[in-house]
N, CA, C and O atoms as a Maestro MAE file, in Angstrom:
{
 s_m_m2io_version
 :::
 2.0.0
}

f_m_ct {
 s_m_title
 :::
 protein
 m_atom[308] {
  # First column is atom index #
  i_m_mmod_type
  r_m_x_coord
  r_m_y_coord
  r_m_z_coord
  i_m_residue_number
  s_m_chain_name
  s_m_pdb_residue_name
  s_m_pdb_atom_name
  i_m_atomic_number
  :::
  1 25 -6.839 1.897 -1.878 1 A "MET " " N  " 7
  2 3 -6.688 3.270 -1.495 1 A "MET " " CA " 6
  3 2 -5.376 3.818 -2.035 1 A "MET " " C  " 6
  4 15 -4.513 4.257 -1.275 1 A "MET " " O  " 8
  5 25 -5.239 3.787 -3.324 2 A "ASP " " N  " 7
  6 3 -4.028 4.289 -3.963 2 A "ASP " " CA " 6
  7 2 -4.233 5.738 -4.372 2 A "ASP " " C  " 6
  8 15 -5.112 6.053 -5.174 2 A "ASP " " O  " 8
  9 25 -3.428 6.594 -3.822 3 A "ALA " " N  " 7
  10 3 -3.503 8.015 -4.157 3 A "ALA " " CA " 6
  11 2 -2.179 8.487 -4.736 3 A "ALA " " C  " 6
  12 15 -1.836 9.666 -4.644 3 A "ALA " " O  " 8
  13 25 -1.432 7.554 -5.338 4 A "SER " " N  " 7
  14 3 -0.140 7.923 -5.900 4 A "SER " " CA " 6
  15 2 -0.330 8.965 -6.998 4 A "SER " " C  " 6
  16 15 -1.263 8.900 -7.798 4 A "SER " " O  " 8
  17 25 0.579 9.915 -7.006 5 A "GLY " " N  " 7
  18 3 0.498 10.987 -7.987 5 A "GLY " " CA " 6
  19 2 -0.388 12.133 -7.559 5 A "GLY " " C  " 6
  20 15 -0.471 13.141 -8.261 5 A "GLY " " O  " 8
  21 25 -1.045 12.005 -6.434 6 A "THR " " N  " 7
  22 3 -1.910 13.059 -5.909 6 A "THR " " CA " 6
  23 2 -1.128 13.852 -4.872 6 A "THR " " C  " 6
  24 15 -0.633 13.281 -3.900 6 A "THR " " O  " 8
  25 25 -1.012 15.168 -5.071 7 A "PRO " " N  " 7
  26 3 -0.308 15.953 -4.055 7 A "PRO " " CA " 6
  27 2 -1.133 16.043 -2.767 7 A "PRO " " C  " 6
  28 15 -2.330 16.329 -2.806 7 A "PRO " " O  " 8
  29 25 -0.485 15.796 -1.637 8 A "ARG " " N  " 7
  30 3 -1.122 15.836 -0.323 8 A "ARG " " CA " 6
  31 2 -2.471 15.102 -0.319 8 A "ARG " " C  " 6
  32 15 -3.504 15.712 -0.043 8 A "ARG " " O  " 8
  33 25 -2.465 13.812 -0.620 9 A "PRO " " N  " 7
  34 3 -3.724 13.050 -0.705 9 A "PRO " " CA " 6
  35 2 -4.426 12.941 0.650 9 A "PRO " " C  " 6
  36 15 -3.794 12.760 1.690 9 A "PRO " " O  " 8
  37 25 -5.736 13.057 0.599 10 A "ARG " " N  " 7
  38 3 -6.562 12.951 1.802 10 A "ARG " " CA " 6
  39 2 -7.713 11.998 1.511 10 A "ARG " " C  " 6
  40 15 -8.440 12.149 0.529 10 A "ARG " " O  " 8
  41 25 -7.857 11.016 2.388 11 A "ILE " " N  " 7
  42 3 -8.918 10.017 2.203 11 A "ILE " " CA " 6
  43 2 -9.729 9.906 3.484 11 A "ILE " " C  " 6
  44 15 -9.177 9.781 4.577 11 A "ILE " " O  " 8
  45 25 -11.049 9.954 3.334 12 A "VAL " " N  " 7
  46 3 -11.968 9.711 4.444 12 A "VAL " " CA " 6
  47 2 -12.718 8.425 4.129 12 A "VAL " " C  " 6
  48 15 -13.328 8.291 3.069 12 A "VAL " " O  " 8
  49 25 -12.664 7.475 5.068 13 A "VAL " " N  " 7
  50 3 -13.323 6.184 4.886 13 A "VAL " " CA " 6
  51 2 -14.556 6.145 5.784 13 A "VAL " " C  " 6
  52 15 -14.439 6.210 7.008 13 A "VAL " " O  " 8
  53 25 -15.720 6.039 5.184 14 A "ASP " " N  " 7
  54 3 -16.989 5.960 5.919 14 A "ASP " " CA " 6
  55 2 -17.212 4.513 6.355 14 A "ASP " " C  " 6
  56 15 -17.450 3.633 5.528 14 A "ASP " " O  " 8
  57 25 -17.131 4.280 7.667 15 A "LEU " " N  " 7
  58 3 -17.291 2.928 8.205 15 A "LEU " " CA " 6
  59 2 -18.677 2.683 8.801 15 A "LEU " " C  " 6
  60 15 -18.882 1.686 9.493 15 A "LEU " " O  " 8
  61 25 -19.609 3.564 8.546 16 A "SER " " N  " 7
  62 3 -20.911 3.493 9.206 16 A "SER " " CA " 6
  63 2 -21.690 2.212 8.919 16 A "SER " " C  " 6
  64 15 -22.569 1.845 9.698 16 A "SER " " O  " 8
  65 25 -21.389 1.535 7.834 17 A "ARG " " N  " 7
  66 3 -22.113 0.301 7.507 17 A "ARG " " CA " 6
  67 2 -21.260 -0.954 7.676 17 A "ARG " " C  " 6
  68 15 -21.684 -2.054 7.323 17 A "ARG " " O  " 8
  69 25 -20.064 -0.783 8.214 18 A "VAL " " N  " 7
  70 3 -19.172 -1.925 8.417 18 A "VAL " " CA " 6
  71 2 -19.486 -2.542 9.774 18 A "VAL " " C  " 6
  72 15 -19.363 -1.888 10.810 18 A "VAL " " O  " 8
  73 25 -19.895 -3.808 9.756 19 A "THR " " N  " 7
  74 3 -20.264 -4.477 11.005 19 A "THR " " CA " 6
  75 2 -19.197 -5.449 11.500 19 A "THR " " C  " 6
  76 15 -19.235 -5.885 12.650 19 A "THR " " O  " 8
  77 25 -18.245 -5.787 10.629 20 A "PHE " " N  " 7
  78 3 -17.179 -6.725 10.999 20 A "PHE " " CA " 6
  79 2 -15.888 -6.308 10.320 20 A "PHE " " C  " 6
  80 15 -15.890 -5.897 9.160 20 A "PHE " " O  " 8
  81 25 -14.793 -6.414 11.043 21 A "MET " " N  " 7
  82 3 -13.480 -6.161 10.460 21 A "MET " " CA " 6
  83 2 -12.486 -7.121 11.104 21 A "MET " " C  " 6
  84 15 -12.561 -7.401 12.300 21 A "MET " " O  " 8
  85 25 -11.565 -7.615 10.303 22 A "ASP " " N  " 7
  86 3 -10.515 -8.489 10.834 22 A "ASP " " CA " 6
  87 2 -9.157 -7.874 10.523 22 A "ASP " " C  " 6
  88 15 -9.067 -6.702 10.158 22 A "ASP " " O  " 8
  89 25 -8.114 -8.663 10.667 23 A "SER " " N  " 7
  90 3 -6.756 -8.154 10.476 23 A "SER " " CA " 6
  91 2 -6.504 -7.654 9.055 23 A "SER " " C  " 6
  92 15 -5.646 -6.796 8.846 23 A "SER " " O  " 8
  93 25 -7.231 -8.173 8.094 24 A "THR " " N  " 7
  94 3 -7.064 -7.716 6.717 24 A "THR " " CA " 6
  95 2 -7.423 -6.240 6.603 24 A "THR " " C  " 6
  96 15 -6.676 -5.461 6.010 24 A "THR " " O  " 8
  97 25 -8.558 -5.856 7.165 25 A "GLY " " N  " 7
  98 3 -8.979 -4.454 7.141 25 A "GLY " " CA " 6
  99 2 -8.013 -3.570 7.901 25 A "GLY " " C  " 6
  100 15 -7.663 -2.485 7.436 25 A "GLY " " O  " 8
  101 25 -7.580 -4.022 9.058 26 A "ILE " " N  " 7
  102 3 -6.612 -3.271 9.868 26 A "ILE " " CA " 6
  103 2 -5.332 -3.041 9.066 26 A "ILE " " C  " 6
  104 15 -4.821 -1.922 9.019 26 A "ILE " " O  " 8
  105 25 -4.815 -4.098 8.438 27 A "ASN " " N  " 7
  106 3 -3.581 -3.978 7.660 27 A "ASN " " CA " 6
  107 2 -3.733 -3.032 6.474 27 A "ASN " " C  " 6
  108 15 -2.797 -2.303 6.145 27 A "ASN " " O  " 8
  109 25 -4.877 -3.032 5.839 28 A "ILE " " N  " 7
  110 3 -5.124 -2.111 4.723 28 A "ILE " " CA " 6
  111 2 -5.070 -0.671 5.217 28 A "ILE " " C  " 6
  112 15 -4.462 0.185 4.575 28 A "ILE " " O  " 8
  113 25 -5.700 -0.403 6.347 29 A "PHE " " N  " 7
  114 3 -5.687 0.960 6.888 29 A "PHE " " CA " 6
  115 2 -4.289 1.391 7.313 29 A "PHE " " C  " 6
  116 15 -3.903 2.537 7.081 29 A "PHE " " O  " 8
  117 25 -3.532 0.505 7.922 30 A "ILE " " N  " 7
  118 3 -2.165 0.839 8.343 30 A "ILE " " CA " 6
  119 2 -1.291 1.112 7.115 30 A "ILE " " C  " 6
  120 15 -0.528 2.078 7.110 30 A "ILE " " O  " 8
  121 25 -1.387 0.285 6.088 31 A "ALA " " N  " 7
  122 3 -0.609 0.496 4.861 31 A "ALA " " CA " 6
  123 2 -0.998 1.809 4.192 31 A "ALA " " C  " 6
  124 15 -0.134 2.553 3.727 31 A "ALA " " O  " 8
  125 25 -2.294 2.092 4.145 32 A "ALA " " N  " 7
  126 3 -2.751 3.351 3.551 32 A "ALA " " CA " 6
  127 2 -2.240 4.537 4.362 32 A "ALA " " C  " 6
  128 15 -1.805 5.538 3.793 32 A "ALA " " O  " 8
  129 25 -2.291 4.428 5.676 33 A "HIS " " N  " 7
  130 3 -1.797 5.496 6.546 33 A "HIS " " CA " 6
  131 2 -0.323 5.777 6.256 33 A "HIS " " C  " 6
  132 15 0.077 6.934 6.125 33 A "HIS " " O  " 8
  133 25 0.464 4.745 6.159 34 A "ARG " " N  " 7
  134 3 1.903 4.911 5.891 34 A "ARG " " CA " 6
  135 2 2.144 5.596 4.547 34 A "ARG " " C  " 6
  136 15 2.900 6.564 4.466 34 A "ARG " " O  " 8
  137 25 1.505 5.095 3.502 35 A "SER " " N  " 7
  138 3 1.759 5.659 2.171 35 A "SER " " CA " 6
  139 2 1.217 7.079 2.041 35 A "SER " " C  " 6
  140 15 1.845 7.927 1.406 35 A "SER " " O  " 8
  141 25 0.064 7.343 2.633 36 A "LEU " " N  " 7
  142 3 -0.495 8.688 2.553 36 A "LEU " " CA " 6
  143 2 0.324 9.680 3.367 36 A "LEU " " C  " 6
  144 15 0.521 10.819 2.942 36 A "LEU " " O  " 8
  145 25 0.799 9.258 4.527 37 A "THR " " N  " 7
  146 3 1.635 10.128 5.353 37 A "THR " " CA " 6
  147 2 2.939 10.454 4.637 37 A "THR " " C  " 6
  148 15 3.390 11.599 4.659 37 A "THR " " O  " 8
  149 25 3.543 9.460 4.004 38 A "GLU " " N  " 7
  150 3 4.775 9.684 3.244 38 A "GLU " " CA " 6
  151 2 4.558 10.680 2.102 38 A "GLU " " C  " 6
  152 15 5.478 11.405 1.725 38 A "GLU " " O  " 8
  153 25 3.353 10.712 1.558 39 A "ALA " " N  " 7
  154 3 3.028 11.628 0.459 39 A "ALA " " CA " 6
  155 2 2.550 12.983 0.966 39 A "ALA " " C  " 6
  156 15 2.162 13.842 0.175 39 A "ALA " " O  " 8
  157 25 2.577 13.177 2.295 40 A "GLY " " N  " 7
  158 3 2.158 14.449 2.864 40 A "GLY " " CA " 6
  159 2 0.660 14.570 3.080 40 A "GLY " " C  " 6
  160 15 0.150 15.670 3.294 40 A "GLY " " O  " 8
  161 25 -0.039 13.466 3.027 41 A "GLY " " N  " 7
  162 3 -1.495 13.479 3.197 41 A "GLY " " CA " 6
  163 2 -1.921 12.769 4.462 41 A "GLY " " C  " 6
  164 15 -1.133 12.609 5.394 41 A "GLY " " O  " 8
  165 25 -3.184 12.341 4.490 42 A "TRP " " N  " 7
  166 3 -3.711 11.644 5.653 42 A "TRP " " CA " 6
  167 2 -4.903 10.780 5.281 42 A "TRP " " C  " 6
  168 15 -5.479 10.901 4.200 42 A "TRP " " O  " 8
  169 25 -5.253 9.905 6.214 43 A "ILE " " N  " 7
  170 3 -6.465 9.090 6.124 43 A "ILE " " CA " 6
  171 2 -7.240 9.303 7.417 43 A "ILE " " C  " 6
  172 15 -6.647 9.387 8.493 43 A "ILE " " O  " 8
  173 25 -8.544 9.391 7.316 44 A "ARG " " N  " 7
  174 3 -9.419 9.472 8.486 44 A "ARG " " CA " 6
  175 2 -10.467 8.376 8.381 44 A "ARG " " C  " 6
  176 15 -10.962 8.064 7.298 44 A "ARG " " O  " 8
  177 25 -10.792 7.805 9.525 45 A "LEU " " N  " 7
  178 3 -11.854 6.811 9.596 45 A "LEU " " CA " 6
  179 2 -13.058 7.478 10.226 45 A "LEU " " C  " 6
  180 15 -12.953 8.080 11.295 45 A "LEU " " O  " 8
  181 25 -14.197 7.375 9.572 46 A "ALA " " N  " 7
  182 3 -15.390 8.090 10.010 46 A "ALA " " CA " 6
  183 2 -16.517 7.150 10.392 46 A "ALA " " C  " 6
  184 15 -16.760 6.141 9.729 46 A "ALA " " O  " 8
  185 25 -17.190 7.495 11.458 47 A "ALA " " N  " 7
  186 3 -18.428 6.844 11.885 47 A "ALA " " CA " 6
  187 2 -18.321 5.330 12.041 47 A "ALA " " C  " 6
  188 15 -19.195 4.607 11.564 47 A "ALA " " O  " 8
  189 25 -17.275 4.833 12.697 48 A "PRO " " N  " 7
  190 3 -17.203 3.379 12.870 48 A "PRO " " CA " 6
  191 2 -18.333 2.884 13.770 48 A "PRO " " C  " 6
  192 15 -18.723 3.552 14.728 48 A "PRO " " O  " 8
  193 25 -18.842 1.714 13.446 49 A "THR " " N  " 7
  194 3 -19.850 1.095 14.298 49 A "THR " " CA " 6
  195 2 -19.189 0.721 15.620 49 A "THR " " C  " 6
  196 15 -17.962 0.713 15.728 49 A "THR " " O  " 8
  197 25 -19.994 0.416 16.609 50 A "GLU " " N  " 7
  198 3 -19.464 0.108 17.942 50 A "GLU " " CA " 6
  199 2 -18.464 -1.053 17.904 50 A "GLU " " C  " 6
  200 15 -17.405 -0.987 18.529 50 A "GLU " " O  " 8
  201 25 -18.804 -2.108 17.170 51 A "ALA " " N  " 7
  202 3 -17.929 -3.284 17.097 51 A "ALA " " CA " 6
  203 2 -16.604 -2.946 16.418 51 A "ALA " " C  " 6
  204 15 -15.546 -3.386 16.868 51 A "ALA " " O  " 8
  205 25 -16.657 -2.177 15.352 52 A "VAL " " N  " 7
  206 3 -15.442 -1.812 14.629 52 A "VAL " " CA " 6
  207 2 -14.599 -0.846 15.466 52 A "VAL " " C  " 6
  208 15 -13.377 -0.983 15.520 52 A "VAL " " O  " 8
  209 25 -15.231 0.115 16.108 53 A "LEU " " N  " 7
  210 3 -14.493 1.043 16.962 53 A "LEU " " CA " 6
  211 2 -13.789 0.301 18.085 53 A "LEU " " C  " 6
  212 15 -12.644 0.609 18.413 53 A "LEU " " O  " 8
  213 25 -14.459 -0.662 18.669 54 A "ARG " " N  " 7
  214 3 -13.847 -1.453 19.744 54 A "ARG " " CA " 6
  215 2 -12.599 -2.169 19.236 54 A "ARG " " C  " 6
  216 15 -11.575 -2.182 19.920 54 A "ARG " " O  " 8
  217 25 -12.669 -2.759 18.060 55 A "LEU " " N  " 7
  218 3 -11.510 -3.424 17.472 55 A "LEU " " CA " 6
  219 2 -10.379 -2.420 17.220 55 A "LEU " " C  " 6
  220 15 -9.222 -2.692 17.541 55 A "LEU " " O  " 8
  221 25 -10.711 -1.274 16.654 56 A "LEU " " N  " 7
  222 3 -9.696 -0.252 16.384 56 A "LEU " " CA " 6
  223 2 -9.011 0.194 17.668 56 A "LEU " " C  " 6
  224 15 -7.809 0.457 17.674 56 A "LEU " " O  " 8
  225 25 -9.766 0.278 18.745 57 A "GLN " " N  " 7
  226 3 -9.206 0.677 20.034 57 A "GLN " " CA " 6
  227 2 -8.353 -0.438 20.639 57 A "GLN " " C  " 6
  228 15 -7.290 -0.170 21.199 57 A "GLN " " O  " 8
  229 25 -8.805 -1.669 20.529 58 A "ILE " " N  " 7
  230 3 -8.063 -2.803 21.102 58 A "ILE " " CA " 6
  231 2 -6.684 -2.933 20.462 58 A "ILE " " C  " 6
  232 15 -5.697 -3.159 21.161 58 A "ILE " " O  " 8
  233 25 -6.609 -2.792 19.148 59 A "VAL " " N  " 7
  234 3 -5.321 -2.953 18.469 59 A "VAL " " CA " 6
  235 2 -4.531 -1.650 18.383 59 A "VAL " " C  " 6
  236 15 -3.387 -1.651 17.931 59 A "VAL " " O  " 8
  237 25 -5.127 -0.544 18.811 60 A "GLY " " N  " 7
  238 3 -4.418 0.733 18.866 60 A "GLY " " CA " 6
  239 2 -4.426 1.547 17.592 60 A "GLY " " C  " 6
  240 15 -3.702 2.537 17.486 60 A "GLY " " O  " 8
  241 25 -5.231 1.150 16.627 61 A "VAL " " N  " 7
  242 3 -5.300 1.902 15.376 61 A "VAL " " CA " 6
  243 2 -5.827 3.314 15.614 61 A "VAL " " C  " 6
  244 15 -5.404 4.255 14.944 61 A "VAL " " O  " 8
  245 25 -6.736 3.464 16.552 62 A "ASP " " N  " 7
  246 3 -7.307 4.790 16.833 62 A "ASP " " CA " 6
  247 2 -6.263 5.765 17.371 62 A "ASP " " C  " 6
  248 15 -6.477 6.977 17.341 62 A "ASP " " O  " 8
  249 25 -5.140 5.252 17.862 63 A "ALA " " N  " 7
  250 3 -4.058 6.113 18.347 63 A "ALA " " CA " 6
  251 2 -3.127 6.537 17.212 63 A "ALA " " C  " 6
  252 15 -2.346 7.476 17.362 63 A "ALA " " O  " 8
  253 25 -3.214 5.843 16.080 64 A "VAL " " N  " 7
  254 3 -2.345 6.125 14.946 64 A "VAL " " CA " 6
  255 2 -3.095 6.844 13.830 64 A "VAL " " C  " 6
  256 15 -2.578 7.784 13.226 64 A "VAL " " O  " 8
  257 25 -4.306 6.395 13.566 65 A "ILE " " N  " 7
  258 3 -5.136 6.972 12.510 65 A "ILE " " CA " 6
  259 2 -6.266 7.756 13.151 65 A "ILE " " C  " 6
  260 15 -6.892 7.302 14.108 65 A "ILE " " O  " 8
  261 25 -6.519 8.933 12.614 66 A "ASP " " N  " 7
  262 3 -7.571 9.805 13.126 66 A "ASP " " CA " 6
  263 2 -8.941 9.152 12.896 66 A "ASP " " C  " 6
  264 15 -9.334 8.898 11.758 66 A "ASP " " O  " 8
  265 25 -9.657 8.886 13.986 67 A "CYS " " N  " 7
  266 3 -11.005 8.311 13.919 67 A "CYS " " CA " 6
  267 2 -11.992 9.366 14.394 67 A "CYS " " C  " 6
  268 15 -11.834 9.933 15.475 67 A "CYS " " O  " 8
  269 25 -12.997 9.623 13.593 68 A "ARG " " N  " 7
  270 3 -14.001 10.620 13.935 68 A "ARG " " CA " 6
  271 2 -15.353 9.950 14.133 68 A "ARG " " C  " 6
  272 15 -15.673 8.954 13.485 68 A "ARG " " O  " 8
  273 25 -16.130 10.511 15.032 69 A "GLU " " N  " 7
  274 3 -17.427 9.932 15.383 69 A "GLU " " CA " 6
  275 2 -18.424 9.967 14.229 69 A "GLU " " C  " 6
  276 15 -19.233 9.052 14.072 69 A "GLU " " O  " 8
  277 25 -18.362 11.021 13.426 70 A "THR " " N  " 7
  278 3 -19.303 11.152 12.306 70 A "THR " " CA " 6
  279 2 -18.554 11.463 11.030 70 A "THR " " C  " 6
  280 15 -17.402 11.895 11.057 70 A "THR " " O  " 8
  281 25 -19.226 11.236 9.903 71 A "LEU " " N  " 7
  282 3 -18.658 11.564 8.602 71 A "LEU " " CA " 6
  283 2 -18.473 13.066 8.493 71 A "LEU " " C  " 6
  284 15 -17.467 13.532 7.958 71 A "LEU " " O  " 8
  285 25 -19.415 13.813 8.985 72 A "ARG " " N  " 7
  286 3 -19.327 15.280 8.947 72 A "ARG " " CA " 6
  287 2 -18.064 15.765 9.647 72 A "ARG " " C  " 6
  288 15 -17.359 16.630 9.127 72 A "ARG " " O  " 8
  289 25 -17.773 15.211 10.826 73 A "GLN " " N  " 7
  290 3 -16.566 15.593 11.561 73 A "GLN " " CA " 6
  291 2 -15.311 15.230 10.769 73 A "GLN " " C  " 6
  292 15 -14.337 15.982 10.756 73 A "GLN " " O  " 8
  293 25 -15.343 14.090 10.122 74 A "ALA " " N  " 7
  294 3 -14.172 13.638 9.365 74 A "ALA " " CA " 6
  295 2 -13.901 14.519 8.158 74 A "ALA " " C  " 6
  296 15 -12.752 14.671 7.743 74 A "ALA " " O  " 8
  297 25 -14.935 15.090 7.600 75 A "LEU " " N  " 7
  298 3 -14.780 15.929 6.419 75 A "LEU " " CA " 6
  299 2 -14.341 17.350 6.752 75 A "LEU " " C  " 6
  300 15 -13.875 18.083 5.880 75 A "LEU " " O  " 8
  301 25 -14.490 17.734 8.013 76 A "SER " " N  " 7
  302 3 -14.072 19.082 8.394 76 A "SER " " CA " 6
  303 2 -12.577 19.088 8.667 76 A "SER " " C  " 6
  304 15 -11.989 18.065 9.018 76 A "SER " " O  " 8
  305 25 -11.991 20.225 8.506 77 A "ARG " " N  " 7
  306 3 -10.541 20.330 8.727 77 A "ARG " " CA " 6
  307 2 -10.326 20.466 10.163 77 A "ARG " " C  " 6
  308 15 -9.183 20.572 10.609 77 A "ARG " " O  " 8
  :::
 }
 m_bond[307] {
  # First column is bond index #
  i_m_from
  i_m_to
  i_m_order
  :::
  1 1 2 1
  2 2 3 1
  3 3 4 2
  4 3 5 1
  5 5 6 1
  6 6 7 1
  7 7 8 2
  8 7 9 1
  9 9 10 1
  10 10 11 1
  11 11 12 2
  12 11 13 1
  13 13 14 1
  14 14 15 1
  15 15 16 2
  16 15 17 1
  17 17 18 1
  18 18 19 1
  19 19 20 2
  20 19 21 1
  21 21 22 1
  22 22 23 1
  23 23 24 2
  24 23 25 1
  25 25 26 1
  26 26 27 1
  27 27 28 2
  28 27 29 1
  29 29 30 1
  30 30 31 1
  31 31 32 2
  32 31 33 1
  33 33 34 1
  34 34 35 1
  35 35 36 2
  36 35 37 1
  37 37 38 1
  38 38 39 1
  39 39 40 2
  40 39 41 1
  41 41 42 1
  42 42 43 1
  43 43 44 2
  44 43 45 1
  45 45 46 1
  46 46 47 1
  47 47 48 2
  48 47 49 1
  49 49 50 1
  50 50 51 1
  51 51 52 2
  52 51 53 1
  53 53 54 1
  54 54 55 1
  55 55 56 2
  56 55 57 1
  57 57 58 1
  58 58 59 1
  59 59 60 2
  60 59 61 1
  61 61 62 1
  62 62 63 1
  63 63 64 2
  64 63 65 1
  65 65 66 1
  66 66 67 1
  67 67 68 2
  68 67 69 1
  69 69 70 1
  70 70 71 1
  71 71 72 2
  72 71 73 1
  73 73 74 1
  74 74 75 1
  75 75 76 2
  76 75 77 1
  77 77 78 1
  78 78 79 1
  79 79 80 2
  80 79 81 1
  81 81 82 1
  82 82 83 1
  83 83 84 2
  84 83 85 1
  85 85 86 1
  86 86 87 1
  87 87 88 2
  88 87 89 1
  89 89 90 1
  90 90 91 1
  91 91 92 2
  92 91 93 1
  93 93 94 1
  94 94 95 1
  95 95 96 2
  96 95 97 1
  97 97 98 1
  98 98 99 1
  99 99 100 2
  100 99 101 1
  101 101 102 1
  102 102 103 1
  103 103 104 2
  104 103 105 1
  105 105 106 1
  106 106 107 1
  107 107 108 2
  108 107 109 1
  109 109 110 1
  110 110 111 1
  111 111 112 2
  112 111 113 1
  113 113 114 1
  114 114 115 1
  115 115 116 2
  116 115 117 1
  117 117 118 1
  118 118 119 1
  119 119 120 2
  120 119 121 1
  121 121 122 1
  122 122 123 1
  123 123 124 2
  124 123 125 1
  125 125 126 1
  126 126 127 1
  127 127 128 2
  128 127 129 1
  129 129 130 1
  130 130 131 1
  131 131 132 2
  132 131 133 1
  133 133 134 1
  134 134 135 1
  135 135 136 2
  136 135 137 1
  137 137 138 1
  138 138 139 1
  139 139 140 2
  140 139 141 1
  141 141 142 1
  142 142 143 1
  143 143 144 2
  144 143 145 1
  145 145 146 1
  146 146 147 1
  147 147 148 2
  148 147 149 1
  149 149 150 1
  150 150 151 1
  151 151 152 2
  152 151 153 1
  153 153 154 1
  154 154 155 1
  155 155 156 2
  156 155 157 1
  157 157 158 1
  158 158 159 1
  159 159 160 2
  160 159 161 1
  161 161 162 1
  162 162 163 1
  163 163 164 2
  164 163 165 1
  165 165 166 1
  166 166 167 1
  167 167 168 2
  168 167 169 1
  169 169 170 1
  170 170 171 1
  171 171 172 2
  172 171 173 1
  173 173 174 1
  174 174 175 1
  175 175 176 2
  176 175 177 1
  177 177 178 1
  178 178 179 1
  179 179 180 2
  180 179 181 1
  181 181 182 1
  182 182 183 1
  183 183 184 2
  184 183 185 1
  185 185 186 1
  186 186 187 1
  187 187 188 2
  188 187 189 1
  189 189 190 1
  190 190 191 1
  191 191 192 2
  192 191 193 1
  193 193 194 1
  194 194 195 1
  195 195 196 2
  196 195 197 1
  197 197 198 1
  198 198 199 1
  199 199 200 2
  200 199 201 1
  201 201 202 1
  202 202 203 1
  203 203 204 2
  204 203 205 1
  205 205 206 1
  206 206 207 1
  207 207 208 2
  208 207 209 1
  209 209 210 1
  210 210 211 1
  211 211 212 2
  212 211 213 1
  213 213 214 1
  214 214 215 1
  215 215 216 2
  216 215 217 1
  217 217 218 1
  218 218 219 1
  219 219 220 2
  220 219 221 1
  221 221 222 1
  222 222 223 1
  223 223 224 2
  224 223 225 1
  225 225 226 1
  226 226 227 1
  227 227 228 2
  228 227 229 1
  229 229 230 1
  230 230 231 1
  231 231 232 2
  232 231 233 1
  233 233 234 1
  234 234 235 1
  235 235 236 2
  236 235 237 1
  237 237 238 1
  238 238 239 1
  239 239 240 2
  240 239 241 1
  241 241 242 1
  242 242 243 1
  243 243 244 2
  244 243 245 1
  245 245 246 1
  246 246 247 1
  247 247 248 2
  248 247 249 1
  249 249 250 1
  250 250 251 1
  251 251 252 2
  252 251 253 1
  253 253 254 1
  254 254 255 1
  255 255 256 2
  256 255 257 1
  257 257 258 1
  258 258 259 1
  259 259 260 2
  260 259 261 1
  261 261 262 1
  262 262 263 1
  263 263 264 2
  264 263 265 1
  265 265 266 1
  266 266 267 1
  267 267 268 2
  268 267 269 1
  269 269 270 1
  270 270 271 1
  271 271 272 2
  272 271 273 1
  273 273 274 1
  274 274 275 1
  275 275 276 2
  276 275 277 1
  277 277 278 1
  278 278 279 1
  279 279 280 2
  280 279 281 1
  281 281 282 1
  282 282 283 1
  283 283 284 2
  284 283 285 1
  285 285 286 1
  286 286 287 1
  287 287 288 2
  288 287 289 1
  289 289 290 1
  290 290 291 1
  291 291 292 2
  292 291 293 1
  293 293 294 1
  294 294 295 1
  295 295 296 2
  296 295 297 1
  297 297 298 1
  298 298 299 1
  299 299 300 2
  300 299 301 1
  301 301 302 1
  302 302 303 1
  303 303 304 2
  304 303 305 1
  305 305 306 1
  306 306 307 1
  307 307 308 2
  :::
 }
}
């Protein structure tokens, strides 16, 4: 998720087909959040499955990165 050189980069990640995530995925999202925020942009996570949403909530990622219930919601401003 490299958006270097992009002014105010915005990334929406569709998680609707992700059934498992571990610390590697969490760390990628946190690193992307940091770099995108520093560049004046953002990352949104869209449509996480129940298992993935539960993990995001347990580790607190949902409090740091904007998580939306649907892809449509994530794409809206």
